[in-house]
C-alpha positions in Angstrom: 0.0 0.0 0.0 1.6 3.2 -1.2 -1.1 5.8 -0.5 -4.4 6.4 1.2 -6.4 5.8 -2.0 -5.0 2.2 -2.2 -5.9 1.6 1.4 -9.4 2.9 0.8 -9.8 0.6 -2.2 -8.7 -2.4 0.0 -11.2 -1.5 2.7 -14.0 -1.4 0.1 -12.9 -4.7 -1.5 -12.5 -6.4 1.8 -16.2 -5.6 2.7 -15.6 -3.4 5.7 -18.6 -1.3 6.7 -17.6 2.2 6.0 -19.9 4.5 7.9 -18.2 7.9 7.1 -15.9 8.9 4.4 -14.0 12.1 3.8 -11.1 13.0 1.5 -8.5 11.9 4.1 -10.5 10.0 6.7 -12.3 6.7 6.6 -14.5 5.4 9.5 -15.1 1.7 9.8 -17.9 0.4 12.0 -16.4 -2.8 13.5 -18.7 -5.4 14.9 -17.3 -7.4 17.8 -18.5 -10.3 20.0 -20.9 -11.6 17.3 -22.5 -8.2 17.0 -23.0 -7.5 20.7 -20.4 -4.7 20.7 -19.2 -2.2 18.2 -16.2 0.0 17.8 -15.7 2.9 15.3 -12.2 2.8 13.8 -10.8 5.8 12.0 -8.1 5.6 9.4 -6.4 8.8 8.2 -3.2 9.9 6.6 -0.5 12.1 8.2 3.0 13.1 7.2 6.1 13.1 9.4 8.6 16.0 9.6 10.4 14.6 6.5 7.1 14.4 4.5 6.9 10.6 4.7 3.2 9.5 4.7 1.9 7.5 7.7 -1.4 5.6 8.2 -3.0 6.5 11.5 -5.5 3.9 12.9 -7.4 5.2 15.9 -10.5 4.7 18.0 -12.2 6.8 20.7 -12.2 5.1 24.1 -13.9 7.5 26.5 -14.5 11.2 27.2 -11.8 12.5 29.5 -14.3 14.1 31.8 -14.2 12.3 35.1 -11.8 9.6 33.7 -9.3 8.0 36.0 -6.2 8.6 33.9 -4.1 6.4 36.1 -6.3 3.5 35.3 -6.1 4.3 31.6 -2.3 4.5 31.7 -2.0 1.2 33.6 -4.2 -0.4 30.9 -2.0 1.1 28.2 1.2 -0.2 29.9 -0.2 -3.7 29.8 -1.2 -3.4 26.1 1.0 -4.7 23.4 -0.3 -2.3 20.7 -1.2 1.4 20.4 -0.6 4.5 22.4 -2.9 6.9 24.2 -3.7 10.4 23.1 -6.4 13.0 23.6 -8.4 14.0 20.5 -11.5 15.9 19.8 -14.7 14.1 19.0 -17.7 16.3 18.2 -16.2 19.1 20.3 -15.5 16.9 23.4 -12.0 15.8 24.3 -11.7 12.0 24.3 -9.1 9.5 25.2 -8.0 7.8 21.9 -6.1 4.6 21.2 -3.9 5.2 18.2 -1.3 3.5 16.1 0.8 5.1 13.3 2.5 3.1 10.6 4.6 4.3 7.7 3.2 3.2 4.3 6.5 1.4 3.6 5.9 -2.2 4.4 2.2 -1.9 4.8 0.2 -4.6 3.0 -3.5 -5.6 3.1 -3.0 -8.2 5.8 -1.2 -5.7 8.1 -4.0 -3.2 7.6 -6.6 -5.8 8.5 -4.6 -6.8 11.6 -4.3 -3.2 12.7 -8.0 -2.6 12.3 -8.9 -5.7 14.3 -6.3 -5.1 17.0 -7.0 -1.4 17.6 -10.7 -2.2 17.5 -10.5 -5.0 20.0 -8.1 -3.3 22.4 -10.0 -0.1 22.1 -13.2 -1.9 23.0 -11.7 -3.7 25.9 -10.3 -0.4 27.2 -13.7 1.3 26.7 -15.4 -1.5 28.6 -12.8 -1.2 31.5 -13.0 2.6 31.8 -16.8 2.9 31.4 -18.1 0.1 33.5 -19.0 -2.1 30.5 -20.4 0.7 28.3 -20.3 0.6 24.5 -20.5 4.2 23.3 -18.2 3.9 20.3 
């Protein structure tokens, strides 16, 4: 995969449920636990300081209001994938689980793995931090 357009073509061909699409952002509605839970996964393109393109895979975990950040960081420490960030979602700051990968070396299988891994870990983190909730 050399660019965001080729990733978008793969997502459509693989049958992912794309719920929102913008020029540089794709949202996948991931179904988990035989449809009992769902997680929105966002894919976007960003460039590093040298202009190299990266794919960002992210998911919202919880609004930061009233969130025990110590608990979130302990969870993140135990996780094997992703990192935590704060991003805006509809004007509200949210804890986000993210992973950035350079396009070099990305193939369809790795993109699928990233989507499932960030989606699954994000959902477990959301469940842990929101007493079992499924907002995203």
